[in-house]
C-alpha positions as CSV (number, residue, x, y, z in Angstrom):
1,V,-0.2,0.2,0.0
2,Q,1.4,3.2,-1.0
3,L,0.7,5.9,1.9
4,G,3.3,8.4,0.4
5,K,6.3,9.7,0.5
6,D,6.1,12.1,3.8
7,I,5.1,9.2,6.3
8,K,6.9,9.2,9.5
9,K,4.8,6.3,11.3
10,I,2.7,3.3,9.5
11,E,-0.6,3.3,11.4
12,F,-3.1,0.5,10.5
13,K,-6.0,2.8,9.7
14,D,-4.0,4.8,6.9
15,W,-2.7,1.5,5.8
16,A,-6.7,-0.1,5.4
17,E,-8.0,3.4,3.9
18,G,-4.9,3.2,1.0
19,L,-6.2,-0.7,0.4
20,A,-9.4,0.4,0.5
21,K,-8.9,2.9,-2.3
22,G,-6.4,0.8,-4.5
23,R,-3.5,2.6,-3.6
24,S,-1.0,-0.5,-4.2
25,Y,0.4,-3.0,-5.6
26,V,1.0,-7.1,-5.3
27,S,3.9,-8.6,-5.8
28,D,5.6,-11.6,-4.7
29,G,8.4,-9.7,-2.8
30,Y,11.2,-9.6,-5.3
31,A,9.2,-7.1,-7.7
32,H,8.1,-3.4,-6.7
33,A,6.3,-0.6,-8.4
34,L,7.4,1.9,-6.0
35,E,5.2,4.3,-8.1
36,F,2.9,4.1,-11.0
37,T,0.8,7.0,-12.5
38,V,-0.9,7.7,-15.5
39,E,-1.4,11.3,-16.3
40,G,0.1,12.0,-12.6
41,K,-2.9,9.8,-10.5
42,A,-2.1,7.3,-8.9
43,P,-3.7,3.7,-8.7
44,G,-7.1,4.0,-7.2
45,S,-7.4,7.1,-8.8
46,K,-9.6,8.6,-12.3
47,V,-8.5,10.8,-15.1
48,K,-11.3,11.7,-16.9
49,L,-10.7,12.7,-20.6
50,A,-13.5,15.2,-22.9
51,K,-12.8,12.9,-26.2
52,P,-10.2,10.1,-26.9
53,G,-6.6,10.9,-26.0
54,K,-3.1,10.0,-25.2
55,V,-1.9,9.6,-21.5
56,T,1.1,9.5,-20.1
57,V,2.2,6.5,-18.2
58,K,5.0,6.7,-15.7
59,A,6.2,4.5,-13.1
60,K,9.4,3.4,-11.0
61,V,9.6,-0.3,-10.8
62,A,12.6,-2.5,-8.8
63,F,13.4,-5.9,-10.1
64,A,15.9,-7.9,-6.9
65,A,18.7,-9.6,-8.7
66,E,18.3,-13.0,-6.9
67,S,14.7,-14.5,-5.6
68,P,16.0,-17.1,-2.9
69,L,12.3,-18.7,-2.5
70,G,11.1,-18.6,-5.8
71,T,7.5,-17.0,-6.9
72,A,4.0,-18.5,-6.1
73,N,3.8,-20.3,-9.9
74,G,6.4,-22.8,-9.1
75,G,9.3,-21.3,-8.6
76,Q,10.3,-20.3,-12.2
77,L,11.2,-16.6,-12.9
78,P,12.2,-15.9,-16.6
79,I,16.2,-16.6,-16.9
80,G,18.8,-13.8,-17.5
81,K,18.7,-10.7,-15.6
82,T,16.2,-8.7,-17.0
83,R,12.1,-8.5,-16.2
84,L,9.4,-7.6,-19.0
85,V,7.5,-4.7,-17.9
86,E,3.6,-5.0,-19.3
87,L,1.5,-2.0,-19.7
88,V,-2.0,-3.5,-19.3
89,V,-5.1,-2.0,-20.7
90,N,-8.6,-3.2,-20.1
91,G,-6.6,-7.0,-19.1
92,Q,-4.8,-7.0,-22.4
93,P,-1.0,-6.1,-22.6
94,I,-0.4,-3.5,-25.1
95,A,2.9,-2.2,-24.4
96,T,6.3,-3.6,-23.0
97,Q,9.4,-2.8,-21.8
98,I,12.5,-4.3,-20.3
99,V,14.1,-3.7,-17.2
100,P,17.4,-4.9,-15.6
101,A,16.9,-7.3,-12.5
102,D,19.8,-5.4,-10.0
103,D,18.3,-4.6,-7.2
104,K,17.9,-0.7,-8.1
105,E,15.0,1.8,-9.4
106,H,14.4,2.2,-12.7
107,D,11.9,4.5,-14.1
108,V,9.5,3.3,-17.0
109,A,6.9,5.5,-19.3
110,F,4.7,5.0,-21.9
111,S,2.3,7.0,-24.0
112,V,-0.9,5.2,-25.2
113,T,-4.2,6.5,-26.8
114,V,-7.1,5.8,-24.8
115,E,-10.2,5.7,-27.4
116,K,-12.9,4.3,-24.8
117,S,-13.2,4.2,-21.0
118,A,-10.6,2.3,-19.5
119,W,-8.2,0.9,-16.5
120,I,-4.9,0.7,-17.1
121,A,-2.2,-1.0,-15.1
122,L,1.0,-1.9,-15.0
123,R,2.5,-5.9,-14.4
124,H,5.5,-8.4,-14.7
125,F,4.2,-11.9,-14.5
126,P,4.7,-13.9,-12.7
127,Q,5.8,-11.5,-10.4
128,M,4.1,-8.2,-10.0
129,H,0.2,-6.2,-10.6
130,T,-0.6,-3.0,-9.6
131,N,-4.0,-1.9,-9.1
132,P,-5.6,0.5,-11.8
133,V,-5.9,4.0,-13.2
134,D,-9.2,4.4,-14.3
135,V,-9.5,6.7,-17.9
136,I,-12.8,7.9,-18.1
137,V,-13.7,9.2,-22.0
138,N,-16.6,11.3,-22.0
139,N,-18.0,10.3,-18.7
140,E,-18.4,7.0,-20.1
141,P,-18.7,3.8,-17.9
142,I,-15.5,1.3,-18.6
143,R,-16.8,-1.8,-20.1
144,A,-14.4,-3.6,-20.8
145,S,-14.8,-7.8,-21.1
146,R,-18.7,-9.3,-21.8
147,Q,-17.2,-12.5,-20.9
148,S,-15.4,-10.9,-17.8
149,A,-18.9,-9.6,-16.7
150,L,-20.4,-12.8,-17.5
151,W,-17.7,-15.0,-15.5
152,C,-18.4,-12.8,-12.5
153,I,-22.0,-13.3,-12.6
154,G,-21.8,-17.6,-12.8
155,T,-19.0,-16.8,-9.4
156,I,-22.0,-14.8,-7.7
157,E,-24.6,-17.5,-8.7
158,Q,-22.0,-20.2,-7.6
159,L,-21.0,-18.9,-4.2
160,W,-24.7,-18.2,-3.6
161,R,-25.2,-22.2,-4.1
162,V,-22.7,-22.7,-1.7
163,R,-23.0,-20.5,0.6
164,N,-26.4,-19.7,1.4
165,G,-27.3,-22.7,3.8
166,V,-24.9,-21.3,5.9
167,I,-25.9,-18.2,6.2
168,A,-27.8,-17.0,9.6
169,V,-31.9,-17.6,9.1
170,E,-31.8,-14.2,9.9
171,E,-29.5,-12.6,7.4
172,R,-30.5,-14.6,4.8
173,A,-32.8,-13.0,2.9
174,E,-30.7,-9.3,3.1
175,A,-27.9,-11.6,2.0
176,E,-29.9,-12.6,-1.1
177,R,-30.7,-9.5,-1.9
178,V,-27.4,-8.4,-2.0
179,F,-26.4,-11.1,-4.2
180,Q,-29.2,-10.8,-6.7
181,W,-28.2,-6.8,-6.5
182,A,-24.9,-8.3,-7.8
183,I,-26.1,-10.4,-10.5
184,Q,-28.4,-7.5,-12.0
185,R,-25.4,-5.0,-12.1
186,Y,-23.3,-7.2,-14.0
187,R,-26.0,-8.3,-16.3
188,K,-26.3,-4.5,-16.9
189,I,-22.3,-4.5,-17.6
190,A,-23.0,-7.4,-19.8
191,E,-25.1,-5.7,-21.9
192,E,-23.6,-2.7,-22.3
193,A,-20.0,-4.4,-23.5
194,P,-19.0,-4.0,-26.7
195,P,-20.1,-7.7,-28.8
196,G,-17.5,-10.7,-28.7
197,S,-15.4,-8.9,-25.9
């Protein structure tokens, strides 16, 4: 969780707030997105564009020269002393940069044209992924993937099948209402997403 440069003491409430606002990244401990911005806005923020246009993405990343404990996906990392950093827009990698894995900070920058509302993140598979910055074009919602919205519906329906019997009887009606609300929300997103996405 990124708490800012002037922090003197880590307070749990500040950390939890930063996590809730999306000002964070996930890592295996050997890869870090020390800074990541889109048009100067950090993860969890929104950039608003009146019309499609270019945005500047900047980051400061660092990769360990050694990773003695391996990674979660079986301990395999790319061979060599470099890592491929990917710019991800709506779930798809669209640009890359090679960065040394040398225990030092490195600046990376991308310029990308955003045609429709999108989320933008940075990743190195399998070590690190940032939370996104949302780029909102002409006040339109982000509708990246119909398949993703349908997957969410299936997951929520499965969760309800598995969990509804263990929810306290006095809480079950409210829980079902919330589950159904979420399903309807994702159905709307799926309907609004481009065909074939």
